[in-house]
N, C-alpha and C positions, 0 to 999 in steps of 0.2 A: 730312979728318980721320976717322979710323976710327970706325966705328960700334960701340957696346959690343955684345958677343955677347948673343943673347937668352938669356933665363932657361931654365935646364933644366926641363922638364916633369916633375913628380914622376911617379913610378911608381904605376899604380893599385894598391890594397891588394890582397893576395892574400885569395881568399875561400874559407873553410873551412866544411864541414859536420861538426859533432861528433854522432856517434851514441851515445847512453847506453844501456847495457845493465845496469848495475849493477856487481857486483864488489867486491872488497876496496877499491877506489879510492872507492867510493860508502859504504863501511861505517863505523859508529861502534859503540861497545860500549853494549849495554844494561845494565840494572841488574844482571843476572847475569854481565856480563862476556862474554857472546856476541856476535859481530859479526853486525851487521844492516845491509843496505843502506838508508840514510836520505837520502844526500845526492843531490840531483838533478844532471844534467849541467849545467845553467845554473850552479848554485852552484859546481861544480868548475871550470869554464871562468872564472869572475868571479875565482877566487883566482890565475889565472896571467894574466889579461889585462893587467894593469898592466906585466907585463914587456916587452911589445911596444911599440915606439915608436908614438906617435899617428899614426894613419892608415895604419899598415902593415899591418893585417889586419882583416877583417871575418869574425865567427863567427857562424854559425847552429847552434843546438843543437836537436837532435831526441830527445825522450825515446822510446826503444823498449821498455824495461822496466827494472825494478829488482830483478834477481835475482843470487843465487849462481849462478856459471857451472856447478857441479856439477849444477845442476838443469835445466839447458837441454836442450830436446829437439831432434831434427832440424827439427821445425817452427820452432823459435826460430832455429836456424842459417838455414833459409830465409828468415826474416824479416830477418835481418841482410843476407843476400845481396841481397834485393829492395830494402832501404833504401840499401845502397851505389849500386846501379845508378839508384835514383830519384834520389839526390843528384847523382850524375854526369850525369843527363839535362839538367842545366842547364849549357851551355857555359861560363857564367861562373864555375863552381865550380873552384877550384884543386886541391883535394884533400879527402879525407875522413878524419877520425879516428874510430876506434871504440874507446869506453871499454868494458873487458871484463874479466871474472875471469880469473885466470890458469889455474885448473884445466883449463879447456877452450879456452883462447884458441888453442892450436895448432890445433885442429880446426876453429874457426870461421874462422880465418884461412886454412887451407888450402881451405876450401869456397870462400871468396870469391876466392881466388886461381885457382881452377879455372876460374871463370865470368868472371873479369875481362878484359874485352876493350877496355879504355881505357887509353891512357898514363898518365893521371893517377893518383896514388898513393892507396891505401887503407891507412891506417897504424893498427895495433893497439897499444894500450898500456892499462896497469892499474897495480896496486901489489901489494906484498907486506905493507905496514902500512896499517892503516885511517886513515882521514881524520883521526880525533881523535888519533892518535898523536903524541907530540911529535916523533918523527923521520919522520913520514909522507913516503914516497917518491912518493905519487901526483902531487903538483903538480910535482915535477921530470920525472917521465916524461911528463906531459901537456905541459908546456912543450916539451920536446925532440920529442914526437911532432908538435906543432903546427909547430915549426921545419922538421921533415923533410918534413911534407905541403905545406908552402908553398914548399919549395925546387925549383927546376926540375931539379936533378940527380935527383931521386927519380922522375922520370917514366919510364916504359917499364920499370920493373922488377917490377911487379905488386904484390901485397899484401906488406906489411912488418910486422915486429914492432919497435917501438922500446921499449926497457925497459933501465934499469939502465945508461945510457949506450951501450948496444949497439943497432946498427941490423941486423936480420937479415931476409932474404928469408923469406916465409912457408913456402915449401916446404922441408922438413927441418928446420924448427925444432921444439924440443922443451922442455917445461918441466924443467929439470935439478935445480932445488933447491927445496924446500918452503917455505923461509924466506929465502934470502939475496936481497938486493936485486937481484943480478944473477940473474934467475929463468931466463932463457932462454939456450939454446946452439943451436947448430946441428949436424946430422949431414950436411948437404949440402957439397958442393965449393964452392969460391968461385965466386961468379956461377953459381949452378945453372941449368941450361936448364929452361925450362918448357914442358910441352905445350901445343899450341894451344888457346885457351879453348874450352870447351863451350858449346852453347846452353843458355840457363838453363831448367832443370828443377827440380822440387821433390825434395829428398832425403827428406822425410817419407814414409813408406809403404814404403820400399825397405828391407827387413831384411837387414843384414850383420853377423853376430856374430863376436867375437873370442875365441879360444881359445888359452890358453897351454900350451906343452908343459912336461912335468916328467918326471924319471926314472920309467920304468914306466908312463907314461900309455897307457891303452888307447884305444879309440874311442868310448867312451861319450858323452863331451860332444859330439863331432863328430856321432854319431847322433842325439843330442838336439836339437841346433841344427837339423838337417834335418827332424826330425819337428816342429819348432815352426814351419817355413815359412822358414828362412833361405834367402835368395836368392844369397848370397855368404858366404864363409868368409875371415877373415884369422886366420892361425896364427902365434903368437909362438914361433919356434924358438930353437936354441942357435946360437952362433957365426955363421957366414956363411949360416946358414938350414938346419939339419939337425935332424931329430926322430926318435923311436924307430919301431921296425918296426910296431908295433901302431897307434900314432897315424897313421903314414904310410898303412897299409891303409885306414884310415878316411877319410883325405884322398882317397885314390884312388876310394873308394866315391862321395865327393861329387862328384868329377869325373865319374865315369860316370853320375851323375844329372843331369848338365848344369848343376852349381853350380860357379862359378868359385871357386878357392882362391888366395889370395895368401900369400906366406910373408914374414914380417918377422922381426927378430931381438930378442932381449931384451938384446943387448950395446949399451951406449950409443953406441959409434962405430963406423963401418965400414958396408958395404953387403952386402946379401945376394947371393950368387953361387953357382952351382952347382959347387962344387969336388969333393965326396965323392960316392963311390959307396956301395953297400949300400941296404937297403930304405928307410932314411929319409934318405939322403944329398941334399945339394942337387942333385947332378948327376942322380940317379935321379928326384927329384920334378920337376925342370925338364923331363925327357924326357917325363914322364907328363902335363904341362900345368899345373904349379904355377907361378904368376906370381911372381918376385922383386920384393920392394917396394923394391928399390934403398936409397936413403938414408932413405925414409921408414918411421917407427916405427908402432906399431899404431894410433893415434888417427887419424893422417893417412891411412894405407893403408885404413882402413875408409871414411874420408870419400871417398877417390878411388874405391874400388870401387863404393860406393853410387852415386857420380856417374855412373860409367861405366854402370852397370846401368840407371839411371833415363834417361840420355841416349841408350841403345841403341848405345853404342860398345864396341869391344873393350877390356876392361880393360888389356891390355898397353900400349895407347897412352898411358896415364897414368902408367905407371911406367917406360917407355923413352923419355924426353924426347929430342929431337934435339939433338946436339951444336951 
């Protein structure tokens, strides 16, 4: 007589660590109508926990801060990086979710990605509408972020942004709309290559300034940044990475002073490359040593340059990722 097949052993629950930093997802309106972060990470997770089957998920919430992300400093970014590594030091953790304001999410996600040396995912999410809005998008974004962080297919990709039903690699991501629930887009190619992870170093204390080009710009802002102690510069140029002649002369002065210069573009889509000649053309600047930011816009280019300087690696290695 055939023996009955043994009962299948249930899969162990996925274990997630949720790091709460504040942002709109944690905000409610005060009496004056202003948004203030009041909700804890535990409260936000409790709102969506019932959507998961019993026994499918274990979640630990760690409160890092309760801030508007516009107020974050590089020291705060360092704290998020360290908290992600601390969570993943436990081999039983499946993935990490970071609740973060949208204003500077792309910078913090880029920083985590640069130092992320683990196949398990770190997923950033947040909200465009506050927690007390009748059409709050935070619970849906958090639910989807937790689903992605618990999914084996998210391993080996690096840091991600999950927002408005989109799943985006952190590298090249940018907030593209101030109010739309689909807050983020990407300027990166599909499956963007990532540079080798950096050894963990603090970003706080490394000064990198961002200066935008405009018609007729001279070198005054570049000179002022150098006088203030900038260790690196990110220039926001036109098109594929071009600027005016006087501005370019100031960039060359920075290079001659040993200060690395990275060129990004104000254009929403497309990469920086040296196509044009002339004093401020991309080809001329590249020949003088200006580094093209590739698909990275100013915020992420600043983080990458600061990370390279702090880690003592050539900045070019963080902008020319291997194929």
